[in-house]
PDB file of all heavy atoms in Angstrom:
ATOM      1  N   MET A   1      24.709  -4.965  39.126  1.00  0.00           N
ATOM      2  CA  MET A   1      24.315  -5.094  37.727  1.00  0.00           C
ATOM      3  C   MET A   1      24.396  -6.552  37.276  1.00  0.00           C
ATOM      4  O   MET A   1      23.504  -7.056  36.617  1.00  0.00           O
ATOM      5  CB  MET A   1      25.228  -4.212  36.875  1.00  0.00           C
ATOM      6  CG  MET A   1      24.786  -4.094  35.440  1.00  0.00           C
ATOM      7  SD  MET A   1      23.175  -3.287  35.341  1.00  0.00           S
ATOM      8  CE  MET A   1      22.962  -3.243  33.594  1.00  0.00           C
ATOM      9  N   SER A   2      25.482  -7.228  37.657  1.00  0.00           N
ATOM     10  CA  SER A   2      25.644  -8.629  37.264  1.00  0.00           C
ATOM     11  C   SER A   2      24.551  -9.499  37.879  1.00  0.00           C
ATOM     12  O   SER A   2      24.107 -10.476  37.273  1.00  0.00           O
ATOM     13  CB  SER A   2      27.020  -9.145  37.677  1.00  0.00           C
ATOM     14  OG  SER A   2      27.179  -9.032  39.077  1.00  0.00           O
ATOM     15  N   ALA A   3      24.114  -9.126  39.091  1.00  0.00           N
ATOM     16  CA  ALA A   3      23.047  -9.888  39.749  1.00  0.00           C
ATOM     17  C   ALA A   3      21.770  -9.829  38.926  1.00  0.00           C
ATOM     18  O   ALA A   3      21.108 -10.846  38.720  1.00  0.00           O
ATOM     19  CB  ALA A   3      22.806  -9.333  41.144  1.00  0.00           C
ATOM     20  N   ILE A   4      21.442  -8.643  38.422  1.00  0.00           N
ATOM     21  CA  ILE A   4      20.239  -8.477  37.605  1.00  0.00           C
ATOM     22  C   ILE A   4      20.365  -9.286  36.325  1.00  0.00           C
ATOM     23  O   ILE A   4      19.430  -9.970  35.918  1.00  0.00           O
ATOM     24  CB  ILE A   4      20.021  -6.983  37.287  1.00  0.00           C
ATOM     25  CG1 ILE A   4      19.740  -6.204  38.574  1.00  0.00           C
ATOM     26  CG2 ILE A   4      18.880  -6.807  36.291  1.00  0.00           C
ATOM     27  CD1 ILE A   4      19.769  -4.710  38.400  1.00  0.00           C
ATOM     28  N   LEU A   5      21.535  -9.236  35.712  1.00  0.00           N
ATOM     29  CA  LEU A   5      21.762  -9.977  34.468  1.00  0.00           C
ATOM     30  C   LEU A   5      21.590 -11.479  34.680  1.00  0.00           C
ATOM     31  O   LEU A   5      20.918 -12.152  33.902  1.00  0.00           O
ATOM     32  CB  LEU A   5      23.171  -9.671  33.942  1.00  0.00           C
ATOM     33  CG  LEU A   5      23.518 -10.307  32.596  1.00  0.00           C
ATOM     34  CD1 LEU A   5      22.580  -9.799  31.515  1.00  0.00           C
ATOM     35  CD2 LEU A   5      24.960 -10.017  32.236  1.00  0.00           C
ATOM     36  N   ILE A   6      22.165 -12.006  35.749  1.00  0.00           N
ATOM     37  CA  ILE A   6      22.038 -13.439  36.047  1.00  0.00           C
ATOM     38  C   ILE A   6      20.585 -13.795  36.304  1.00  0.00           C
ATOM     39  O   ILE A   6      20.093 -14.826  35.827  1.00  0.00           O
ATOM     40  CB  ILE A   6      22.934 -13.818  37.244  1.00  0.00           C
ATOM     41  CG1 ILE A   6      24.404 -13.773  36.817  1.00  0.00           C
ATOM     42  CG2 ILE A   6      22.576 -15.218  37.757  1.00  0.00           C
ATOM     43  CD1 ILE A   6      25.375 -13.955  37.946  1.00  0.00           C
ATOM     44  N   MET A   7      19.859 -12.935  37.041  1.00  0.00           N
ATOM     45  CA  MET A   7      18.455 -13.203  37.313  1.00  0.00           C
ATOM     46  C   MET A   7      17.648 -13.257  36.016  1.00  0.00           C
ATOM     47  O   MET A   7      16.804 -14.130  35.839  1.00  0.00           O
ATOM     48  CB  MET A   7      17.877 -12.120  38.228  1.00  0.00           C
ATOM     49  CG  MET A   7      18.401 -12.217  39.633  1.00  0.00           C
ATOM     50  SD  MET A   7      18.011 -13.798  40.368  1.00  0.00           S
ATOM     51  CE  MET A   7      17.586 -13.293  42.004  1.00  0.00           C
ATOM     52  N   ILE A   8      17.912 -12.328  35.101  1.00  0.00           N
ATOM     53  CA  ILE A   8      17.193 -12.304  33.823  1.00  0.00           C
ATOM     54  C   ILE A   8      17.491 -13.570  33.029  1.00  0.00           C
ATOM     55  O   ILE A   8      16.595 -14.238  32.527  1.00  0.00           O
ATOM     56  CB  ILE A   8      17.587 -11.053  33.004  1.00  0.00           C
ATOM     57  CG1 ILE A   8      17.033  -9.795  33.679  1.00  0.00           C
ATOM     58  CG2 ILE A   8      17.060 -11.164  31.574  1.00  0.00           C
ATOM     59  CD1 ILE A   8      17.569  -8.505  33.098  1.00  0.00           C
ATOM     60  N   LEU A   9      18.773 -13.937  32.932  1.00  0.00           N
ATOM     61  CA  LEU A   9      19.158 -15.136  32.186  1.00  0.00           C
ATOM     62  C   LEU A   9      18.551 -16.378  32.816  1.00  0.00           C
ATOM     63  O   LEU A   9      18.087 -17.279  32.129  1.00  0.00           O
ATOM     64  CB  LEU A   9      20.683 -15.249  32.126  1.00  0.00           C
ATOM     65  CG  LEU A   9      21.369 -14.193  31.280  1.00  0.00           C
ATOM     66  CD1 LEU A   9      22.883 -14.330  31.390  1.00  0.00           C
ATOM     67  CD2 LEU A   9      20.945 -14.296  29.828  1.00  0.00           C
ATOM     68  N   TRP A  10      18.545 -16.431  34.166  1.00  0.00           N
ATOM     69  CA  TRP A  10      17.978 -17.573  34.876  1.00  0.00           C
ATOM     70  C   TRP A  10      16.493 -17.685  34.550  1.00  0.00           C
ATOM     71  O   TRP A  10      15.974 -18.753  34.251  1.00  0.00           O
ATOM     72  CB  TRP A  10      18.192 -17.383  36.383  1.00  0.00           C
ATOM     73  CG  TRP A  10      17.720 -18.522  37.230  1.00  0.00           C
ATOM     74  CD1 TRP A  10      16.448 -18.995  37.342  1.00  0.00           C
ATOM     75  CD2 TRP A  10      18.507 -19.344  38.090  1.00  0.00           C
ATOM     76  NE1 TRP A  10      16.406 -20.035  38.217  1.00  0.00           N
ATOM     77  CE2 TRP A  10      17.647 -20.278  38.690  1.00  0.00           C
ATOM     78  CE3 TRP A  10      19.868 -19.355  38.414  1.00  0.00           C
ATOM     79  CZ2 TRP A  10      18.110 -21.225  39.597  1.00  0.00           C
ATOM     80  CZ3 TRP A  10      20.310 -20.291  39.322  1.00  0.00           C
ATOM     81  CH2 TRP A  10      19.445 -21.217  39.898  1.00  0.00           C
ATOM     82  N   THR A  11      15.792 -16.553  34.613  1.00  0.00           N
ATOM     83  CA  THR A  11      14.352 -16.541  34.363  1.00  0.00           C
ATOM     84  C   THR A  11      14.039 -16.979  32.935  1.00  0.00           C
ATOM     85  O   THR A  11      13.101 -17.733  32.698  1.00  0.00           O
ATOM     86  CB  THR A  11      13.800 -15.123  34.592  1.00  0.00           C
ATOM     87  OG1 THR A  11      14.158 -14.715  35.912  1.00  0.00           O
ATOM     88  CG2 THR A  11      12.301 -15.095  34.477  1.00  0.00           C
ATOM     89  N   TRP A  12      14.826 -16.510  32.000  1.00  0.00           N
ATOM     90  CA  TRP A  12      14.575 -16.845  30.603  1.00  0.00           C
ATOM     91  C   TRP A  12      15.055 -18.244  30.243  1.00  0.00           C
ATOM     92  O   TRP A  12      14.712 -18.782  29.206  1.00  0.00           O
ATOM     93  CB  TRP A  12      15.274 -15.836  29.685  1.00  0.00           C
ATOM     94  CG  TRP A  12      14.611 -14.486  29.691  1.00  0.00           C
ATOM     95  CD1 TRP A  12      13.417 -14.174  30.251  1.00  0.00           C
ATOM     96  CD2 TRP A  12      15.099 -13.286  29.094  1.00  0.00           C
ATOM     97  NE1 TRP A  12      13.140 -12.847  30.048  1.00  0.00           N
ATOM     98  CE2 TRP A  12      14.146 -12.278  29.349  1.00  0.00           C
ATOM     99  CE3 TRP A  12      16.248 -12.973  28.381  1.00  0.00           C
ATOM    100  CZ2 TRP A  12      14.324 -10.974  28.902  1.00  0.00           C
ATOM    101  CZ3 TRP A  12      16.420 -11.674  27.948  1.00  0.00           C
ATOM    102  CH2 TRP A  12      15.466 -10.684  28.204  1.00  0.00           C
ATOM    103  N   GLY A  13      15.893 -18.851  31.100  1.00  0.00           N
ATOM    104  CA  GLY A  13      16.402 -20.193  30.826  1.00  0.00           C
ATOM    105  C   GLY A  13      17.415 -20.221  29.701  1.00  0.00           C
ATOM    106  O   GLY A  13      17.543 -21.210  28.995  1.00  0.00           O
ATOM    107  N   LEU A  14      18.154 -19.136  29.521  1.00  0.00           N
ATOM    108  CA  LEU A  14      19.108 -19.060  28.415  1.00  0.00           C
ATOM    109  C   LEU A  14      20.491 -19.582  28.792  1.00  0.00           C
ATOM    110  O   LEU A  14      21.329 -19.782  27.921  1.00  0.00           O
ATOM    111  CB  LEU A  14      19.253 -17.603  27.940  1.00  0.00           C
ATOM    112  CG  LEU A  14      17.981 -16.983  27.363  1.00  0.00           C
ATOM    113  CD1 LEU A  14      18.231 -15.529  26.999  1.00  0.00           C
ATOM    114  CD2 LEU A  14      17.522 -17.746  26.124  1.00  0.00           C
ATOM    115  N   THR A  15      20.715 -19.788  30.090  1.00  0.00           N
ATOM    116  CA  THR A  15      22.034 -20.235  30.523  1.00  0.00           C
ATOM    117  C   THR A  15      21.994 -21.707  30.905  1.00  0.00           C
ATOM    118  O   THR A  15      20.974 -22.202  31.368  1.00  0.00           O
ATOM    119  CB  THR A  15      22.512 -19.417  31.733  1.00  0.00           C
ATOM    120  OG1 THR A  15      21.504 -19.493  32.737  1.00  0.00           O
ATOM    121  CG2 THR A  15      22.745 -17.973  31.379  1.00  0.00           C
ATOM    122  N   PRO A  16      23.096 -22.413  30.735  1.00  0.00           N
ATOM    123  CA  PRO A  16      23.163 -23.804  31.196  1.00  0.00           C
ATOM    124  C   PRO A  16      23.044 -23.865  32.718  1.00  0.00           C
ATOM    125  O   PRO A  16      23.296 -22.864  33.408  1.00  0.00           O
ATOM    126  CB  PRO A  16      24.566 -24.267  30.767  1.00  0.00           C
ATOM    127  CG  PRO A  16      25.082 -23.237  29.836  1.00  0.00           C
ATOM    128  CD  PRO A  16      24.322 -21.970  30.097  1.00  0.00           C
ATOM    129  N   LEU A  17      22.681 -25.032  33.219  1.00  0.00           N
ATOM    130  CA  LEU A  17      22.461 -25.185  34.659  1.00  0.00           C
ATOM    131  C   LEU A  17      23.697 -24.827  35.469  1.00  0.00           C
ATOM    132  O   LEU A  17      23.601 -24.150  36.488  1.00  0.00           O
ATOM    133  CB  LEU A  17      22.038 -26.630  34.947  1.00  0.00           C
ATOM    134  CG  LEU A  17      21.704 -26.928  36.408  1.00  0.00           C
ATOM    135  CD1 LEU A  17      20.538 -26.068  36.875  1.00  0.00           C
ATOM    136  CD2 LEU A  17      21.356 -28.397  36.574  1.00  0.00           C
ATOM    137  N   TRP A  18      24.880 -25.241  35.022  1.00  0.00           N
ATOM    138  CA  TRP A  18      26.088 -24.974  35.811  1.00  0.00           C
ATOM    139  C   TRP A  18      26.377 -23.482  35.926  1.00  0.00           C
ATOM    140  O   TRP A  18      26.887 -23.022  36.943  1.00  0.00           O
ATOM    141  CB  TRP A  18      27.302 -25.720  35.244  1.00  0.00           C
ATOM    142  CG  TRP A  18      27.777 -25.233  33.913  1.00  0.00           C
ATOM    143  CD1 TRP A  18      27.386 -25.680  32.698  1.00  0.00           C
ATOM    144  CD2 TRP A  18      28.726 -24.194  33.667  1.00  0.00           C
ATOM    145  NE1 TRP A  18      28.030 -24.981  31.694  1.00  0.00           N
ATOM    146  CE2 TRP A  18      28.855 -24.084  32.257  1.00  0.00           C
ATOM    147  CE3 TRP A  18      29.462 -23.354  34.478  1.00  0.00           C
ATOM    148  CZ2 TRP A  18      29.717 -23.137  31.676  1.00  0.00           C
ATOM    149  CZ3 TRP A  18      30.315 -22.415  33.887  1.00  0.00           C
ATOM    150  CH2 TRP A  18      30.438 -22.314  32.502  1.00  0.00           C
ATOM    151  N   VAL A  19      26.027 -22.709  34.905  1.00  0.00           N
ATOM    152  CA  VAL A  19      26.224 -21.255  34.965  1.00  0.00           C
ATOM    153  C   VAL A  19      25.323 -20.662  36.045  1.00  0.00           C
ATOM    154  O   VAL A  19      25.744 -19.810  36.827  1.00  0.00           O
ATOM    155  CB  VAL A  19      25.937 -20.603  33.598  1.00  0.00           C
ATOM    156  CG1 VAL A  19      25.999 -19.081  33.703  1.00  0.00           C
ATOM    157  CG2 VAL A  19      26.910 -21.104  32.554  1.00  0.00           C
ATOM    158  N   ASN A  20      24.074 -21.145  36.111  1.00  0.00           N
ATOM    159  CA  ASN A  20      23.153 -20.681  37.141  1.00  0.00           C
ATOM    160  C   ASN A  20      23.673 -21.012  38.532  1.00  0.00           C
ATOM    161  O   ASN A  20      23.643 -20.174  39.438  1.00  0.00           O
ATOM    162  CB  ASN A  20      21.776 -21.341  36.960  1.00  0.00           C
ATOM    163  CG  ASN A  20      21.063 -20.831  35.728  1.00  0.00           C
ATOM    164  OD1 ASN A  20      21.374 -19.764  35.215  1.00  0.00           O
ATOM    165  ND2 ASN A  20      20.107 -21.590  35.249  1.00  0.00           N
ATOM    166  N   ILE A  21      24.162 -22.225  38.719  1.00  0.00           N
ATOM    167  CA  ILE A  21      24.655 -22.660  40.030  1.00  0.00           C
ATOM    168  C   ILE A  21      25.885 -21.848  40.443  1.00  0.00           C
ATOM    169  O   ILE A  21      25.954 -21.335  41.557  1.00  0.00           O
ATOM    170  CB  ILE A  21      24.971 -24.171  40.001  1.00  0.00           C
ATOM    171  CG1 ILE A  21      23.675 -24.960  39.803  1.00  0.00           C
ATOM    172  CG2 ILE A  21      25.673 -24.602  41.278  1.00  0.00           C
ATOM    173  CD1 ILE A  21      23.882 -26.422  39.520  1.00  0.00           C
ATOM    174  N   VAL A  22      26.834 -21.718  39.531  1.00  0.00           N
ATOM    175  CA  VAL A  22      28.056 -20.963  39.832  1.00  0.00           C
ATOM    176  C   VAL A  22      27.727 -19.498  40.113  1.00  0.00           C
ATOM    177  O   VAL A  22      28.218 -18.911  41.074  1.00  0.00           O
ATOM    178  CB  VAL A  22      29.068 -21.083  38.664  1.00  0.00           C
ATOM    179  CG1 VAL A  22      30.232 -20.111  38.856  1.00  0.00           C
ATOM    180  CG2 VAL A  22      29.585 -22.510  38.563  1.00  0.00           C
ATOM    181  N   GLY A  23      26.874 -18.914  39.292  1.00  0.00           N
ATOM    182  CA  GLY A  23      26.482 -17.518  39.496  1.00  0.00           C
ATOM    183  C   GLY A  23      25.810 -17.303  40.834  1.00  0.00           C
ATOM    184  O   GLY A  23      26.087 -16.337  41.540  1.00  0.00           O
ATOM    185  N   THR A  24      24.936 -18.227  41.211  1.00  0.00           N
ATOM    186  CA  THR A  24      24.245 -18.124  42.491  1.00  0.00           C
ATOM    187  C   THR A  24      25.233 -18.243  43.646  1.00  0.00           C
ATOM    188  O   THR A  24      25.156 -17.493  44.616  1.00  0.00           O
ATOM    189  CB  THR A  24      23.164 -19.217  42.606  1.00  0.00           C
ATOM    190  OG1 THR A  24      22.266 -19.084  41.514  1.00  0.00           O
ATOM    191  CG2 THR A  24      22.381 -19.077  43.898  1.00  0.00           C
ATOM    192  N   CYS A  25      26.179 -19.170  43.538  1.00  0.00           N
ATOM    193  CA  CYS A  25      27.181 -19.345  44.594  1.00  0.00           C
ATOM    194  C   CYS A  25      28.042 -18.093  44.749  1.00  0.00           C
ATOM    195  O   CYS A  25      28.307 -17.643  45.868  1.00  0.00           O
ATOM    196  CB  CYS A  25      28.068 -20.550  44.289  1.00  0.00           C
ATOM    197  SG  CYS A  25      27.225 -22.116  44.470  1.00  0.00           S
ATOM    198  N   ILE A  26      28.454 -17.513  43.636  1.00  0.00           N
ATOM    199  CA  ILE A  26      29.296 -16.309  43.680  1.00  0.00           C
ATOM    200  C   ILE A  26      28.524 -15.150  44.311  1.00  0.00           C
ATOM    201  O   ILE A  26      29.029 -14.454  45.191  1.00  0.00           O
ATOM    202  CB  ILE A  26      29.790 -15.942  42.264  1.00  0.00           C
ATOM    203  CG1 ILE A  26      30.779 -17.000  41.779  1.00  0.00           C
ATOM    204  CG2 ILE A  26      30.428 -14.554  42.256  1.00  0.00           C
ATOM    205  CD1 ILE A  26      31.161 -16.859  40.322  1.00  0.00           C
ATOM    206  N   LEU A  27      27.279 -14.953  43.865  1.00  0.00           N
ATOM    207  CA  LEU A  27      26.462 -13.878  44.424  1.00  0.00           C
ATOM    208  C   LEU A  27      26.200 -14.110  45.901  1.00  0.00           C
ATOM    209  O   LEU A  27      26.299 -13.189  46.710  1.00  0.00           O
ATOM    210  CB  LEU A  27      25.121 -13.784  43.680  1.00  0.00           C
ATOM    211  CG  LEU A  27      25.182 -13.178  42.281  1.00  0.00           C
ATOM    212  CD1 LEU A  27      23.829 -13.299  41.606  1.00  0.00           C
ATOM    213  CD2 LEU A  27      25.592 -11.718  42.358  1.00  0.00           C
ATOM    214  N   GLY A  28      25.883 -15.341  46.251  1.00  0.00           N
ATOM    215  CA  GLY A  28      25.596 -15.670  47.646  1.00  0.00           C
ATOM    216  C   GLY A  28      26.803 -15.423  48.538  1.00  0.00           C
ATOM    217  O   GLY A  28      26.674 -14.889  49.637  1.00  0.00           O
ATOM    218  N   SER A  29      27.988 -15.787  48.060  1.00  0.00           N
ATOM    219  CA  SER A  29      29.195 -15.602  48.862  1.00  0.00           C
ATOM    220  C   SER A  29      29.518 -14.119  49.024  1.00  0.00           C
ATOM    221  O   SER A  29      29.952 -13.682  50.088  1.00  0.00           O
ATOM    222  CB  SER A  29      30.376 -16.348  48.254  1.00  0.00           C
ATOM    223  OG  SER A  29      30.690 -15.834  46.982  1.00  0.00           O
ATOM    224  N   LYS A  30      29.282 -13.332  47.986  1.00  0.00           N
ATOM    225  CA  LYS A  30      29.527 -11.890  48.083  1.00  0.00           C
ATOM    226  C   LYS A  30      28.591 -11.263  49.109  1.00  0.00           C
ATOM    227  O   LYS A  30      29.006 -10.449  49.935  1.00  0.00           O
ATOM    228  CB  LYS A  30      29.315 -11.221  46.722  1.00  0.00           C
ATOM    229  CG  LYS A  30      30.459 -11.414  45.754  1.00  0.00           C
ATOM    230  CD  LYS A  30      30.204 -10.640  44.474  1.00  0.00           C
ATOM    231  CE  LYS A  30      31.334 -10.807  43.483  1.00  0.00           C
ATOM    232  NZ  LYS A  30      31.072 -10.089  42.232  1.00  0.00           N
ATOM    233  N   ILE A  31      27.308 -11.627  49.052  1.00  0.00           N
ATOM    234  CA  ILE A  31      26.324 -11.079  49.984  1.00  0.00           C
ATOM    235  C   ILE A  31      26.652 -11.508  51.414  1.00  0.00           C
ATOM    236  O   ILE A  31      26.626 -10.703  52.339  1.00  0.00           O
ATOM    237  CB  ILE A  31      24.898 -11.523  49.582  1.00  0.00           C
ATOM    238  CG1 ILE A  31      24.521 -10.878  48.245  1.00  0.00           C
ATOM    239  CG2 ILE A  31      23.887 -11.160  50.663  1.00  0.00           C
ATOM    240  CD1 ILE A  31      23.279 -11.476  47.610  1.00  0.00           C
ATOM    241  N   ALA A  32      26.999 -12.782  51.587  1.00  0.00           N
ATOM    242  CA  ALA A  32      27.338 -13.296  52.915  1.00  0.00           C
ATOM    243  C   ALA A  32      28.571 -12.580  53.460  1.00  0.00           C
ATOM    244  O   ALA A  32      28.615 -12.207  54.631  1.00  0.00           O
ATOM    245  CB  ALA A  32      27.569 -14.796  52.848  1.00  0.00           C
ATOM    246  N   LEU A  33      29.572 -12.373  52.625  1.00  0.00           N
ATOM    247  CA  LEU A  33      30.803 -11.707  53.054  1.00  0.00           C
ATOM    248  C   LEU A  33      30.523 -10.272  53.498  1.00  0.00           C
ATOM    249  O   LEU A  33      30.986  -9.839  54.549  1.00  0.00           O
ATOM    250  CB  LEU A  33      31.815 -11.717  51.904  1.00  0.00           C
ATOM    251  CG  LEU A  33      33.226 -11.266  52.262  1.00  0.00           C
ATOM    252  CD1 LEU A  33      33.838 -12.216  53.280  1.00  0.00           C
ATOM    253  CD2 LEU A  33      34.097 -11.212  51.018  1.00  0.00           C
ATOM    254  N   LYS A  34      29.720  -9.549  52.722  1.00  0.00           N
ATOM    255  CA  LYS A  34      29.373  -8.175  53.091  1.00  0.00           C
ATOM    256  C   LYS A  34      28.604  -8.139  54.400  1.00  0.00           C
ATOM    257  O   LYS A  34      28.832  -7.267  55.242  1.00  0.00           O
ATOM    258  CB  LYS A  34      28.540  -7.526  51.983  1.00  0.00           C
ATOM    259  CG  LYS A  34      29.346  -7.178  50.745  1.00  0.00           C
ATOM    260  CD  LYS A  34      28.496  -6.535  49.691  1.00  0.00           C
ATOM    261  CE  LYS A  34      29.296  -6.232  48.441  1.00  0.00           C
ATOM    262  NZ  LYS A  34      28.471  -5.652  47.383  1.00  0.00           N
ATOM    263  N   THR A  35      27.702  -9.088  54.580  1.00  0.00           N
ATOM    264  CA  THR A  35      26.914  -9.162  55.818  1.00  0.00           C
ATOM    265  C   THR A  35      27.816  -9.421  57.017  1.00  0.00           C
ATOM    266  O   THR A  35      27.694  -8.762  58.052  1.00  0.00           O
ATOM    267  CB  THR A  35      25.849 -10.272  55.708  1.00  0.00           C
ATOM    268  OG1 THR A  35      25.062 -10.032  54.552  1.00  0.00           O
ATOM    269  CG2 THR A  35      24.964 -10.293  56.929  1.00  0.00           C
ATOM    270  N   ILE A  36      28.738 -10.374  56.896  1.00  0.00           N
ATOM    271  CA  ILE A  36      29.646 -10.706  57.993  1.00  0.00           C
ATOM    272  C   ILE A  36      30.532  -9.516  58.331  1.00  0.00           C
ATOM    273  O   ILE A  36      30.707  -9.168  59.493  1.00  0.00           O
ATOM    274  CB  ILE A  36      30.503 -11.935  57.616  1.00  0.00           C
ATOM    275  CG1 ILE A  36      29.609 -13.177  57.565  1.00  0.00           C
ATOM    276  CG2 ILE A  36      31.630 -12.129  58.618  1.00  0.00           C
ATOM    277  CD1 ILE A  36      30.281 -14.392  56.952  1.00  0.00           C
ATOM    278  N   VAL A  37      31.059  -8.852  57.312  1.00  0.00           N
ATOM    279  CA  VAL A  37      31.928  -7.679  57.542  1.00  0.00           C
ATOM    280  C   VAL A  37      31.134  -6.583  58.256  1.00  0.00           C
ATOM    281  O   VAL A  37      31.616  -5.970  59.204  1.00  0.00           O
ATOM    282  CB  VAL A  37      32.496  -7.155  56.203  1.00  0.00           C
ATOM    283  CG1 VAL A  37      33.140  -5.799  56.378  1.00  0.00           C
ATOM    284  CG2 VAL A  37      33.494  -8.161  55.644  1.00  0.00           C
ATOM    285  N   ALA A  38      29.896  -6.350  57.832  1.00  0.00           N
ATOM    286  CA  ALA A  38      29.057  -5.322  58.451  1.00  0.00           C
ATOM    287  C   ALA A  38      28.786  -5.667  59.910  1.00  0.00           C
ATOM    288  O   ALA A  38      28.822  -4.797  60.791  1.00  0.00           O
ATOM    289  CB  ALA A  38      27.746  -5.175  57.686  1.00  0.00           C
ATOM    290  N   LEU A  39      28.535  -6.934  60.194  1.00  0.00           N
ATOM    291  CA  LEU A  39      28.260  -7.346  61.571  1.00  0.00           C
ATOM    292  C   LEU A  39      29.499  -7.228  62.446  1.00  0.00           C
ATOM    293  O   LEU A  39      29.413  -6.814  63.610  1.00  0.00           O
ATOM    294  CB  LEU A  39      27.764  -8.802  61.593  1.00  0.00           C
ATOM    295  CG  LEU A  39      26.346  -9.019  61.037  1.00  0.00           C
ATOM    296  CD1 LEU A  39      26.053 -10.517  60.940  1.00  0.00           C
ATOM    297  CD2 LEU A  39      25.316  -8.320  61.902  1.00  0.00           C
ATOM    298  N   LEU A  40      30.656  -7.562  61.910  1.00  0.00           N
ATOM    299  CA  LEU A  40      31.890  -7.493  62.680  1.00  0.00           C
ATOM    300  C   LEU A  40      32.295  -6.050  62.973  1.00  0.00           C
ATOM    301  O   LEU A  40      32.890  -5.767  64.013  1.00  0.00           O
ATOM    302  CB  LEU A  40      33.027  -8.208  61.939  1.00  0.00           C
ATOM    303  CG  LEU A  40      32.897  -9.730  61.867  1.00  0.00           C
ATOM    304  CD1 LEU A  40      34.038 -10.308  61.017  1.00  0.00           C
ATOM    305  CD2 LEU A  40      32.920 -10.346  63.249  1.00  0.00           C
ATOM    306  N   GLU A  41      31.968  -5.135  62.074  1.00  0.00           N
ATOM    307  CA  GLU A  41      32.323  -3.730  62.285  1.00  0.00           C
ATOM    308  C   GLU A  41      31.503  -3.099  63.400  1.00  0.00           C
ATOM    309  O   GLU A  41      31.955  -2.180  64.058  1.00  0.00           O
ATOM    310  CB  GLU A  41      32.135  -2.937  60.993  1.00  0.00           C
ATOM    311  CG  GLU A  41      33.236  -3.248  59.980  1.00  0.00           C
ATOM    312  CD  GLU A  41      33.055  -2.479  58.690  1.00  0.00           C
ATOM    313  OE1 GLU A  41      31.999  -1.867  58.491  1.00  0.00           O
ATOM    314  OE2 GLU A  41      33.991  -2.507  57.873  1.00  0.00           O
ATOM    315  N   ASP A  42      30.295  -3.596  63.615  1.00  0.00           N
ATOM    316  CA  ASP A  42      29.443  -3.070  64.695  1.00  0.00           C
ATOM    317  C   ASP A  42      29.935  -3.585  66.006  1.00  0.00           C
ATOM    318  O   ASP A  42      30.531  -3.239  66.799  1.00  0.00           O
ATOM    319  CB  ASP A  42      27.995  -3.535  64.541  1.00  0.00           C
ATOM    320  CG  ASP A  42      27.353  -2.876  63.311  1.00  0.00           C
ATOM    321  OD1 ASP A  42      27.906  -1.890  62.807  1.00  0.00           O
ATOM    322  OD2 ASP A  42      26.316  -3.372  62.890  1.00  0.00           O
TER     323      ASP A  42
END
C-alpha cells in the first residue's frame, strides 16, 4: 500500500525530492531483501 502511495505522490510531484529518494531506497531495500531471502531458501 505504501508503495502505491509513494508512486502516486512521486507522479504528482507533491513530495520533496529527498522524500522520493528515501522512499525509493526503502522500497528497493525491502524488495531486494525479500528476493535474497527467497533465493537463499531454495
